C-alpha positions in Angstrom: 13.6 30.1 2.9 11.5 28.4 5.5 10.3 24.8 5.2 6.8 25.9 4.6 7.7 28.2 1.7 9.8 25.4 0.2 6.9 23.0 0.7 4.5 25.4 -1.1 6.9 25.7 -4.0 7.9 22.1 -4.5 4.4 20.6 -3.8 2.8 23.3 -5.9 5.1 22.5 -8.9 4.5 18.7 -8.6 0.7 19.2 -8.3 0.7 21.5 -11.3 2.7 18.8 -13.2 0.2 16.1 -12.2 -2.8 18.2 -13.2 -1.2 19.2 -16.5 -0.5 15.6 -17.4 -4.1 14.7 -16.5 -5.4 17.4 -18.9 -3.0 16.4 -21.6 -3.8 12.7 -21.4 -7.5 12.8 -20.5 -9.6 9.8 -21.4 -11.9 10.1 -24.4 -13.2 6.5 -24.4 -14.0 3.7 -21.9 -10.9 1.8 -23.0 -8.7 4.8 -22.3 -10.5 5.3 -19.0 -10.1 1.7 -17.9 -6.8 0.5 -19.4 -5.2 3.7 -21.0 -6.1 2.4 -24.5 -3.9 -0.6 -24.1 -0.9 1.1 -25.7 1.4 2.1 -22.8 5.1 1.2 -23.3 6.7 -1.3 -20.9 9.0 1.3 -19.4 6.2 3.8 -18.7 4.0 1.0 -17.4 6.9 -0.3 -15.2 7.3 3.2 -13.7 3.5 3.6 -13.3 3.2 0.2 -11.7 6.0 1.0 -9.2 4.3 4.2 -8.2 1.0 2.5 -8.0 2.6 -0.2 -5.8 4.7 2.0 -3.6 1.9 3.7 -1.7 1.9 5.9 1.4 2.5 2.6 3.3 5.8 2.1 1.5 7.0 5.6 1.5 5.7 7.0 4.8 4.9 4.2 7.0 7.1 1.1 6.3 10.4 2.6 7.4 8.5 4.0 10.5 7.2 0.6 11.3 10.7 -0.9 10.9 12.2 1.8 13.1 9.9 0.9 16.0 9.6 -2.8 15.4 13.2 -3.6 14.3 13.6 -7.1 13.1 9.9 -7.8 13.4 9.3 -5.1 10.7 11.1 -7.3 8.1 7.8 -9.1 7.5 6.6 -6.1 5.5 9.7 -6.0 3.3 9.6 -9.8 2.7 5.9 -9.9 2.1 5.5 -7.0 -0.2 8.6 -7.6 -2.4 8.0 -11.4 -2.5 4.4 -10.8 -3.4 5.3 -8.7 -6.3 7.5 -11.4 -7.7 4.7 -13.9 -7.2 2.3 -11.6 -9.1 4.7 -10.9 -12.0 5.7 -14.5 -12.6 2.6 -16.5 -11.6 -0.5 -14.4 -12.6 0.1 -11.2 -14.6 0.9 -12.8 -18.0 -2.0 -15.2 -17.9 -4.5 -12.5 -16.8 -3.2 -10.2 -19.5 -3.6 -13.0 -22.1 -7.2 -13.5 -20.9 -7.8 -9.9 -21.9 -10.2 -8.5 -19.3 -10.2 -5.0 -17.9 -10.7 -5.9 -14.2 -10.4 -8.7 -11.7 -14.2 -9.0 -11.4 -14.4 -9.0 -15.2 -11.9 -12.0 -15.2 -13.8 -13.8 -12.5 -17.2 -13.1 -14.1 -16.1 -14.5 -17.5 -13.9 -17.3 -16.2 -16.7 -18.6 -13.8 -19.4 -17.9 -16.4 -21.6 -16.3 -13.7 -23.2 -12.9 -12.9 -23.2 -13.9 -9.3 -19.5 -14.6 -9.3 -19.0 -11.1 -10.9 -21.1 -9.4 -8.2 -19.3 -11.2 -5.4 -15.9 -10.2 -6.9 -17.1 -6.6 -7.2 -18.0 -6.6 -3.5 -14.7 -8.1 -2.6 -12.9 -5.5 -4.8 -14.8 -2.6 -3.1 -14.0 -3.9 0.4 -10.2 -4.4 -0.4 -9.9 -1.1 -2.3 -11.7 1.0 0.3 -9.6 -0.5 3.1 -6.4 0.2 1.1 -7.4 3.7 0.1 -8.2 4.7 3.7 -4.5 4.2 4.4 -3.5 6.5 1.5 -5.8 9.3 2.5 -4.5 9.1 6.1 -1.0 9.4 4.7 -2.0 12.5 2.7 -3.5 14.0 5.9 -0.3 13.4 7.9 1.8 15.2 5.3 -0.5 18.2 4.9 -1.0 18.5 8.6 2.7 19.1 9.2 3.9 20.9 6.1 1.0 23.0 5.2 0.1 23.7 8.9 -3.5 22.4 8.7 -5.2 19.7 10.7 -5.2 16.1 9.4 -8.9 16.3 8.4 -8.4 19.4 6.2 -5.3 17.7 4.7 -7.4 14.7 3.7 -10.0 16.9 2.1 -7.3 18.8 0.1 -5.9 15.4 -1.1 -9.4 14.3 -2.1 -9.9 17.3 -4.3 -6.5 16.8 -6.1 -6.9 13.1 -6.7 -10.5 13.5 -7.8 -9.5 16.0 -10.4 -6.9 13.9 -12.3 -8.5 10.4 -11.6 -11.9 11.5 -12.8 -10.7 13.5 -15.8 -7.9 11.3 -17.0 -9.0 7.8 -16.0 -6.3 5.1 -16.4 -4.7 7.1 -19.3 -4.2 10.2 -17.2 -3.3 8.2 -14.1 -0.7 6.2 -15.9 1.3 9.2 -17.1 0.8 11.0 -13.8 2.2 8.0 -12.0 5.3 8.0 -14.2 6.0 11.6 -12.9 5.0 10.6 -9.3 7.5 7.7 -9.4 10.3 10.1 -10.3 9.3 12.5 -7.5 8.8 9.9 -4.8 12.0 7.9 -5.5 14.1 11.1 -5.6 12.5 12.4 -2.4 13.2 9.1 -0.6 16.8 8.7 -1.8 18.1 12.2 -1.4 17.7 12.5 2.4 18.7 8.8 2.9 22.0 9.5 1.1 22.6 12.8 3.0 22.0 11.1 6.4 24.1 8.1 5.5 27.0 10.4 4.7 26.3 12.4 7.9 26.2 9.3 10.2 28.7 6.9 8.6 30.5 8.6 5.8 29.1 6.1 3.3 27.0 7.6 0.5 25.1 4.3 -0.1 22.4 4.0 2.6 22.2 0.2 2.2 25.9 -0.1 3.1 25.8 2.8 5.6 23.3 0.9 7.8 26.0 -1.8 8.3 29.0 0.6 8.6 30.7 2.1 11.6 29.6 5.5 12.8 32.0 8.3 11.9 32.8 9.5 15.4 36.1 7.7 15.5 34.9 5.1 18.0 34.8 2.2 15.5 31.3 1.3 16.7 28.9 -0.2 14.1 25.7 1.7 13.7 23.5 -1.3 14.4 25.5 -2.1 17.6 25.0 1.5 18.7 21.3 1.3 18.1 21.0 -2.0 20.0 22.8 -0.3 22.9 20.6 2.7 22.9 17.4 0.5 22.7 18.4 -1.8 25.6 19.4 1.2 27.8 15.8 2.5 27.4 14.3 -0.9 28.2 13.4 -1.8 24.7 14.5 -5.1 23.2 17.5 -5.1 20.9 16.7 -3.6 17.6 18.0 -6.7 15.7 16.1 -9.1 17.8 12.5 -10.2 17.0 9.6 -10.6 19.4 6.9 -12.0 17.1 6.3 -15.8 17.0 7.6 -17.7 13.9 4.0 -18.7 13.1 2.8 -15.1 13.0 5.8 -13.9 11.0 5.2 -16.7 8.4 1.4 -15.9 8.4 1.9 -12.1 7.9 4.6 -12.6 5.2 2.5 -15.1 3.3 -0.7 -12.9 3.6 1.1 -9.9 2.3 2.6 -12.0 -0.6 -0.6 -13.6 -1.8 -2.5 -10.4 -1.0 -0.2 -8.6 -3.5 -1.1 -11.2 -6.1 -4.8 -10.5 -5.6 -4.7 -6.7 -5.5 -7.1 -5.4 -8.2 -5.4 -2.0 -8.7 -2.0 -3.6 -9.4 -3.3 -6.4 -11.6 -5.2 -3.9 -13.9 -1.8 -2.3 -14.7 -0.9 -5.3 -16.9 -3.8 -4.6 -19.2 -2.5 -1.2 -20.2 0.3 -2.6 -22.5 -0.1 -4.0 -26.0 1.2 -7.5 -25.6 1.7 -10.3 -23.1 5.5 -9.9 -23.6 5.2 -6.3 -22.7 3.3 -7.2 -19.5 6.3 -9.4 -18.5 8.8 -6.7 -19.3 6.9 -4.0 -17.4 6.6 -6.4 -14.4 10.4 -6.9 -14.4 11.2 -3.2 -14.7 8.7 -2.4 -12.0 10.4 -4.9 -9.6 13.8 -3.2 -10.2 12.3 0.3 -9.6 10.5 -0.9 -6.5 13.7 -2.5 -5.1 15.5 0.9 -5.0 13.1 2.1 -2.3 12.6 -1.3 -0.5 16.3 -1.9 0.0 16.8 1.6 1.3 13.8 1.6 3.8 15.6 -0.5 6.5 18.6 2.0 6.4 16.2 4.9 6.7 14.5 3.2 9.7 17.9 2.7 11.4 19.0 6.3 10.8 15.6 7.7 12.0 15.5 5.6 15.2 19.0 6.4 16.2 18.6 10.1 15.6 15.3 10.2 17.5 16.7 8.5 20.6 19.8 10.7 20.6 17.8 13.8 20.2 15.0 13.3 22.7 16.1 10.8 25.4 16.9 12.4 28.8 16.9 15.9 27.2 15.1 18.9 28.6 11.8 19.7 26.9 12.7 23.4 26.8 15.8 22.6 24.7 13.9 20.7 22.0 14.6 21.9 18.5 11.9 23.5 16.3 10.9 20.2 14.5 9.8 18.8 17.8 7.3 21.7 18.4 6.1 21.6 14.8 5.2 17.9 15.1 3.6 18.4 18.5 1.2 20.9 16.9 -0.1 18.1 14.6 -0.9 15.9 17.6 1.3 13.1 16.1 4.0 13.7 18.7 3.0 14.1 22.3 5.0 14.9 25.5 3.4 14.4 28.9 5.7 15.4 31.8 4.6 12.8 34.3 7.2 13.6 37.0 7.1 17.3 36.3 10.9 17.6 36.0 10.9 19.1 32.4 13.1 16.2 31.1 11.8 13.8 28.5 11.7 10.2 29.7 11.5 8.1 26.5 11.5 4.5 27.8 9.8 1.1 27.2 8.0 1.1 30.5 4.6 2.7 29.6 3.9 3.8 33.2 7.1 6.0 33.0 7.3 6.8 29.3 6.5 10.5 28.6 6.8 10.6 24.8 4.3 9.2 22.3 5.5 9.1 18.7 3.2 8.2 15.8 5.0 5.8 13.6 3.8 7.5 10.5 5.9 10.6 11.1 9.4 8.9 11.2 10.2 9.2 7.4 8.8 12.7 7.2 10.5 14.0 10.4 13.8 12.2 9.7 15.4 15.0 7.6 14.3 17.6 10.2 15.8 15.5 13.1 19.0 15.2 11.1 19.0 19.0 10.5 19.1 18.7 6.7 18.4 21.7 4.5 14.9 23.0 4.3 14.5 22.1 0.6 15.2 18.5 1.4 12.5 18.5 4.1 10.0 19.9 1.6 11.1 17.4 -1.0 10.2 14.5 1.3 6.7 16.1 1.8 6.2 16.1 -2.0 7.4 12.5 -2.2 5.0 11.4 0.5 2.1 13.0 -1.3 3.2 11.5 -4.6 3.2 8.0 -3.1 -0.2 8.4 -1.4 -1.9 10.1 -4.4 -0.6 7.7 -7.0 -2.0 4.7 -5.2 -5.2 6.4 -4.2 -5.8 7.3 -7.9 -5.3 3.7 -9.0 -7.6 2.4 -6.3 -10.3 4.9 -7.1 -10.2 3.8 -10.7 -10.6 0.1 -9.6 -13.7 1.2 -7.6 -15.2 3.2 -10.4 -14.5 0.4 -13.0 -16.0 -2.2 -10.6 -19.3 -0.2 -10.4 -19.6 1.1 -13.9 -18.1 -1.7 -16.0 -18.7 -4.8 -13.9 -22.0 -4.0 -12.2 -23.8 -1.5 -14.5 -22.5 -2.6 -17.9 -22.3 -6.3 -17.4 -25.0 -7.0 -14.9 -27.8 -4.4 -14.6 -27.8 -2.5 -17.9 -25.9 -4.3 -20.7 -27.3 -2.0 -23.4 -25.7 1.1 -21.9 -23.8 3.3 -24.4 -20.1 3.9 -24.1 -20.7 7.5 -23.3 -23.1 6.7 -20.5 -20.7 4.1 -19.2 -17.9 6.7 -19.1 -20.2 9.1 -17.2 -21.1 6.3 -14.7 -17.4 5.6 -14.2 -16.7 9.2 -13.4 -19.7 9.5 -11.0 -18.6 6.3 -9.3 -15.1 7.8 -8.8 -16.6 10.9 -7.2 -18.6 8.8 -4.8 -15.5 6.7 -4.1 -13.4 9.7 -3.2 -16.0 10.9 -0.7 -16.1 7.5 1.0 -12.3 7.2 0.9 -12.1 10.7 2.5 -14.3 9.5 5.3 -12.1 6.5 6.0 -9.0 8.7 5.8 -10.5 11.0 8.5 -11.5 8.0 10.6 -8.8 5.4 10.0 -8.7 2.1 12.0 -4.9 2.3 12.6 -1.7 3.8 11.3 -1.1 3.7 7.5 0.9 0.4 7.1 -1.4 -1.5 9.4 -4.5 -0.4 7.4 -2.8 -1.4 4.2 -1.7 -4.8 5.6 -5.4 -5.5 6.4 -6.3 -4.7 2.7 -3.7 -7.3 1.6 -5.2 -9.9 4.0 -8.6 -9.2 2.5 -7.2 -9.6 -1.0 -5.5 -12.9 0.0 -8.7 -14.2 1.6 -10.9 -13.4 -1.4 -9.2 -13.0 -4.8 -6.0 -15.1 -4.7 -7.6 -18.6 -4.6 -10.3 -17.7 -7.3 -7.6 -16.3 -9.6 -5.1 -19.1 -9.1 -7.7 -21.9 -9.5 -9.2 -20.0 -12.4 -5.9 -20.1 -14.3 -4.4 -23.4 -13.3 -7.4 -25.7 -12.7 -9.6 -25.8 -15.7 -12.3 -27.9 -13.9 -12.9 -25.3 -11.2 -16.5 -24.3 -11.4 -18.5 -21.2 -10.5 -20.1 -22.8 -7.4 -16.8 -23.6 -5.8 -15.3 -20.2 -6.6 -18.3 -18.2 -5.3 -18.5 -20.3 -2.1 -14.7 -19.9 -1.5 -14.7 -16.1 -2.0 -17.8 -15.5 0.3 -16.4 -17.7 3.1 -12.8 -16.3 2.8 -13.7 -12.6 2.8 -16.4 -13.1 5.5 -14.0 -14.9 7.8 -11.3 -12.2 7.3 -13.8 -9.3 7.9 -15.1 -11.1 11.1 -11.5 -11.5 12.4 -10.6 -7.8 11.7 -13.8 -6.6 13.4 -13.2 -8.8 16.4 -9.5 -8.2 17.0 -9.0 -4.7 15.6 -12.3 -3.1 16.7 -13.5 -5.4 19.5 -17.0 -5.4 17.9 -17.7 -9.0 18.9 -15.9 -8.6 22.2 -18.2 -6.2 24.0 -16.4 -3.2 22.7 -12.9 -4.3 23.9 -10.4 -2.2 22.0 -7.6 -3.6 19.8 -5.0 -2.4 22.3 -6.5 -4.3 25.2 -7.5 -7.4 23.3 -5.1 -10.1 24.6 -2.8 -11.7 22.0 -3.5 -15.0 23.6 -7.0 -14.8 22.2 -5.8 -14.7 18.6 -6.6 -17.9 16.7 -3.5 -20.0 16.2 -1.5 -17.1 17.7 -1.9 -15.1 14.4 -2.5 -11.4 14.3 -5.2 -9.7 12.2 -2.4 -8.6 9.7 -1.5 -12.3 9.2 -5.0 -13.9 9.3 -5.4 -13.5 5.6 -3.3 -16.6 5.3 -5.7 -18.7 7.3 -8.7 -17.2 5.5 -7.0 -18.0 2.1 -6.5 -21.6 3.1 -10.1 -21.9 4.1 -11.1 -20.3 0.8 -9.1 -22.9 -1.2 -10.6 -25.7 0.9 -14.2 -24.6 0.6 -13.8 -24.0 -3.2 -12.3 -27.4 -3.9 -14.8 -29.2 -1.6 -17.9 -27.5 -3.2 -16.4 -28.0 -6.7 -16.2 -31.7 -6.1 -19.9 -32.0 -5.4 -21.1 -29.7 -8.2 -21.1 -29.9 -12.1 -18.0 -29.3 -14.1 -17.7 -26.0 -16.0 -18.8 -26.0 -19.7 -16.4 -27.3 -22.3 -15.9 -23.9 -23.9 -14.8 -22.4 -20.5 -12.3 -25.3 -20.0 -11.0 -24.6 -23.5 -10.4 -20.9 -22.7 -8.5 -21.8 -19.6 -6.4 -24.3 -21.5 -5.6 -21.7 -24.2 -4.4 -19.0 -21.8 -1.7 -21.4 -20.5 -0.4 -22.4 -24.0 3.1 -20.8 -24.6 2.7 -20.6 -28.4 1.3 -17.3 -29.7 1.9 -15.5 -26.4 3.0 -12.5 -28.3 -0.6 -11.3 -28.6 -3.4 -11.3 -26.1 -6.4 -13.4 -26.7 -9.3 -11.1 -27.5 -12.7 -12.1 -26.3 
């Protein structure tokens, strides 16, 4: 059977499974809609958290980034995995013990202020919409290739699917859907990786295959072979880095602390019964995430090597079918500059004739390696599972921020539970429409968009959450000032250096790196904005009144180890 038929079968089965689970586990109350009723087992929550965490950026884009950036791409691996450890150990148990549904809910209660809650809601919306834009873009990329539709149509199809089970099931439906999506995405990522590792090195373990000798009898190590291919084409050695140490540190730290401030990941720790279960599910999720994250560098090496071997100095007329298929999507482009019919894939932009979108590398990898059609279709299903699982979690955060944190706790406290549930579902519908727009008009490739979301979370939420847990005398004035200054600074920097809005329309491509503040890229600037947030919060706090005694007592109590078996209920 053809790739397209296999894709229809496998994607159709997985979509039917997701929708069936959503119908079976649909939310009947606001507690089920927001936190799945608070009764999810640690294993199920660990799998759901892993699926929520491993978005289209992890599945589709991260290995693509590493395949083009080489050593420099390691910042994404270090930042995202390190950030999850930080979240699991430093914040999740305390937030769970505090017992609030959402991050704005925690900030509103901890800082005893409606203004703080509103600022937190605005920050959550900015972070979530930036993040979800990357997911919808990922859905569009998959559909455009495997269902033979353009990217915009692909985004719209994804919107309809995610809308159905996010709006119907709420967190309860999303949780059990994400368990299924984790199984699909990890199977889809590992199967081709194992196949290609055996094919190239004879080693069935991709993590070891990356460092093994290629099985052509030459005794050459795969990474040495890739370094040689890269330098022949004028690229730097794959295992060498070009980013400055300052920028690498800033990006890694921004991704780490951004992880610890991501509202859609934090809310997962409210879906279990006890604080102890929150810790267990965090540990399980880390192990489940590590399976993909330790495999991604190997997939990147395999994909880059196969791509160069397949296209460099080869006749365009002799290109295999996969090349033409990806050309039709517009994500792979060949421009015959010297009219000789031979593809010149080189580092020199004036001579280079091939443009490859980084987001296609994982999806195209099985095709380039000539794997069976069912494996190619399986990867498409995995990419969709990764994108849709995270998109659903983000949409729930957006709808909860509007219905629970704004309508219920600020504007209309006397709203009934049924009306709040309706408001949550309507908010999710509006959020899907906005997310679809950003998916059709993304600011960059998937992982870069997601990296910006992490920077925004680092700049806004991380200081407010950390100070809220570990500094009982932190007051509302300091927290509000810090969040406003942090997120404003980060948004300004993104608009200036990604879109050129404050530079007379200068594009992100032509903006000189020498103009970056402290030599730090927009992906890493969240670190600077976070430091400024901390500084502003502490300075303002020192000139304004201490928080009330009862608030200080609550903060003291959530850090007391005794009685951590049950969450404090407010």
